[in-house]
C-alpha positions as CSV (number, residue, x, y, z in Angstrom):
1,M,-0.2,-0.1,0.4
2,M,3.0,2.7,1.2
3,C,4.8,2.1,-2.5
4,K,1.4,2.7,-4.4
5,L,1.6,6.5,-2.1
6,L,4.9,7.0,-3.5
7,H,5.1,5.9,-6.8
8,M,1.7,7.8,-8.1
9,P,1.9,7.5,-12.0
10,T,1.0,12.0,-12.9
11,N,-0.1,13.3,-16.6
12,L,1.7,16.0,-16.8
13,A,1.7,18.9,-19.6
14,I,5.9,19.7,-19.9
15,D,7.3,21.9,-22.2
16,D,8.5,19.2,-25.1
17,Q,11.2,21.5,-25.8
18,L,12.5,22.5,-22.2
19,L,12.3,18.8,-21.7
20,Q,14.8,17.8,-24.6
21,E,17.0,20.8,-23.3
22,A,17.1,19.3,-19.6
23,L,17.3,15.6,-21.0
24,E,20.5,16.8,-22.8
25,V,22.2,19.3,-20.5
26,G,22.0,17.1,-17.8
27,H,22.9,14.0,-19.8
28,H,20.4,11.8,-18.8
29,K,18.8,8.4,-20.1
30,T,14.7,9.1,-19.3
31,K,12.7,11.9,-19.2
32,K,11.5,10.4,-15.8
33,D,15.1,10.8,-14.7
34,T,15.8,14.1,-15.9
35,V,12.4,15.4,-14.2
36,N,13.6,14.1,-11.2
37,E,16.9,15.3,-10.8
38,A,15.0,18.8,-11.9
39,L,12.9,18.3,-8.9
40,K,15.3,17.6,-6.5
41,E,17.3,20.5,-7.3
42,Y,14.4,23.0,-7.1
43,I,13.7,21.9,-3.7
44,Q,17.1,22.2,-2.5
45,R,17.7,25.7,-3.8
46,R,14.2,26.8,-1.9
47,Q,15.5,25.4,1.2
48,Q,18.9,27.0,0.2
49,R,17.2,30.3,0.2
50,Q,15.1,29.6,3.3
51,V,18.6,29.2,4.4
52,L,20.1,32.3,3.4
53,K,17.1,34.8,4.8
54,L,18.0,33.6,8.0
55,F,21.7,35.1,7.5
56,G,21.4,38.3,9.6
57,S,18.4,37.7,11.5
58,L,20.3,35.7,13.9
59,V,21.7,37.2,17.6
60,A,24.8,36.5,18.0
61,E,26.1,35.8,21.6
62,D,28.6,37.0,23.1
63,P,32.1,35.8,22.3
64,I,33.6,32.9,23.9
65,D,36.6,33.5,26.0
66,P,38.7,30.2,25.9
67,K,39.9,30.7,29.1
68,A,36.3,31.1,30.9
69,F,35.2,27.9,29.0
70,R,38.5,25.9,30.1
71,R,38.0,26.8,33.4
72,R,34.4,25.0,34.1
C-alpha cells in the first residue's frame, strides 16, 4: 500500500522543448530521470533560499572567552 503512495503515476503537460534541453544538458537517459533530478534541484534551491533569509536575522551571542570556557 505504501509503495502505491510513493510512486503515483502523474500526467503533466511539460514543455517538450524544455524537457529535451534538460535531458541533453543533464546527460540523463530518461525523461523520468531528468524530471526527478530537476525536482531535487528545485527543492534544494528553495531550501537554500530559506537558509539565506536567516542570515542577518540571528542574534549572535557574546564571544566566548576560551580561558573562561576551560575553567568550567
